[in-house]
C-alpha angles and dihedrals in degrees: 000000000000125000110224119204114183142158114216121205136185117238126181113245092233092055099061092100092053090049094050091051092055109120091236090062106024091061094052111106101200103068117155135187124214137179108214124193114183135181121198122208137202140149123271090261093045094244092164093054092049089051093049093247128134124202119190140170116206127187118230108184105304094340132079126220127206119219129186119190133182118206103227106158138358122179117182093318097327110114128191116184141143119245135188123206130191138158114271114230104184093290138054114264118190097167093104095059109115091204099090095193093051092042093052092046093052092046094056112115093237089057108031092036095052103046117132136164112270103173142350139207135209116199142173106213128195114196132195127180112211132189092211095181137340108307094007125106123177132188111214115203122187112192129193126170139071146290121212142185138163093002092308125113137190130190120242124212116158145135124224125194108198119194112226095170137349133041132324087242089072090058092055093042090056093043091052091047091054091043092062088083103023141047102249108162117174115273114228102177113073123214088255094054091049089049092052090049090054091048091051093039089234108180118223114258138172113273121227126205116272135200116292112230098234122168122210087228091062120104117242089252092052090048092051090050092055092046094047093048089050090052091050091050091047089052096047097043088064095044099091092048092050091050100042106021138067099220105115090208090080091061090043092053091048088053091049090050091054092047091051090050091048090049090051092050090052094045096048095039094115093062102034118107116260113274095013097115093038091063091057102035101083098050090041091054091048092050093045090052092053094045091046096055092055094042094049091055091046090054092044092054099040101037105028111025104027096059091051093046089051091050093047104034095162096054107110094192090062091047091053093047091048088052091052091049091047090055090053091046093053090048090050092049090050089050094051091047089052091048093050090053093055125102091244093069093055092044091055092055094042093048092050093046093047092053090050091055093059137073133313090032097052101022109051099141108136094016099078094090091058093055130069117246115266091250091052092046094046093048092049094049095043091052092048091052091045092053089048094057091046088055091047091049091051090052096043117116128192091218094052111064095187089065090055090047091053089049091052091052091050091050091050093052092050090048092053090048092052090047090051094050097031095112089063096049115100120256116326096327093111094050091047092050092047090050092052094044092047090053092049092046092050093050093048088044091057089051091049092048090053093045093051097037094081094063094047092045091053090050089053092046093050114178094329107123091200091058093043088058087056089054089054090051091052092048091051093048093052093041097095092048091048091051092048091051091050092048089055094054094097089055090050091051090050091052089052092052089051094056113114128189125205121237120258126205 
C-alpha cells in the first residue's frame, strides 16, 4: 500500500503554455509526456462509490494496471488516501491488498461478480519531478483531455502536485509560487466524481452550506479549522457555476461562504494565532466587494423592479429602467467572472488552506490545557453574541434604518454561530433558534433592501428624467409593504427578546 498526498488545482486549458514556461517548471530537466487511458469500474448500484472506494484500470503502453483507492481525507483540494496497484491480467485480482477488510469486501461475489465499466478518461499528461527544497520532492502532473460516460463528455484540465517526500508545506509553497502568474484555485471534484456525475446525468446546481461535523472533544482551534475548511469548500464548489453559468444563486452562495468564514474569524478571534486573520482580510474584502456588486443588482432586479414591472406591464418607463439595470447587471457579472479568473482568487484559497495545515491547527499537543474546552468556548461566544443582539434590539429605532441594519447583521452572526455549533446543542433547540433567527433576518433584510433600493435605483437612472420617474413609481408601489414592515418592527423586537439559548458544557 502507498499513501498518496496530493494537492489538486484547476488550470484553464488556454493557460497550459504559460504554466509550462514558469521558471519553476521550465528549468526542470526531467520532463515526461504520457498518454493515459483509464476505465473506472463499479457495480450497477454503485456500491464502490457509496463505500468511498475507487477501482480503475489504466493502460501503460501495451499493459494495463489495476488501482484501488480509498478516499480517506480531503481538505480544500488536499487529498490523503491509500492506494494499491497491481498488474492487470485479464481479470481483477484483489489478493495482494494488505487491507484484509477491504480485500474481503471486494472479493465478495456481489461485488467482484458485478463489476462493470461506468466511465472512462483519455488524458495527455506532462510530468515534472522537482526537488522543491532540501528533503522535499514533488511530482507535478499537468493533465489535459476528457472524461466520458453514457454518451456524455466533459473536458479535463487540471494540475496535481503529488508529495513524494517532505512536508505538506512544500506543496503549498510550490502552488503559491505557480499561482503568482496563474489562476490556480484548489480543485475539489476529482476525475472520478466528475465521471460519476456524467454517468448519473447529475445536472450542475448551486451548493449550499451543510452541517460541520464538530465533536465536543475537539479543541476550539480544531473546530475553527473544520469550519474554515468547510467555508472554503462551500466557496469553491460554487466557483465554476459563477464563472460559466447565469444562475445568480452561485454568486449568492459564494457570498454566503465568505460571510460564514468572516463570521468564524470574528467568533474564534480570541484563540486564533496572531496575524492569522490579517493575512486573509485584504483579499477577502476585495472578493466580497466584487460579489456584493453583482448580488445587489440581482436583488434589485428580482425583488424590487420585477414585481412592479409585472404589475404594470404597459409602463414604458419601467421597461426602460429595467433595461438600464440589466445592462449594469450584465457588466457586474462580467466583472465578477473576470475577478474569479484572476490569480488573486486562487492565492486567497491556497493561502488560507496552507495556514490551516500548519501548527497550531494540526499540532496542538501540549497546548490543550491552555485552551477552554470547545463546549465552554462555544457557550461563552454564543452568549456574547446573544447579549449583543439584545443590546442592538434595545437600541433599534424605526426612524433610524442603520440601527435596524446593525441588528440584522448581529442576528446573522448569531445564526451562523448556532449553525456552526448546532450538532452540540441539545435536542432540536439549535434548529428552532436558527429557524426563528432566519425569519427575523429575512424580514429585516426585506426592509433593508427597500431602504437601500432608492439610492441604487437613482444611480441606475442617472440624470434621465424619464428613468427617475420610473424610480418614483417603484417607490410608490412598494410604499405600503415598506410601511407594513416598519409597523411590525415592535413585534420583531419582542421575538428577539424572547429568544433563549440552552447552556453548553
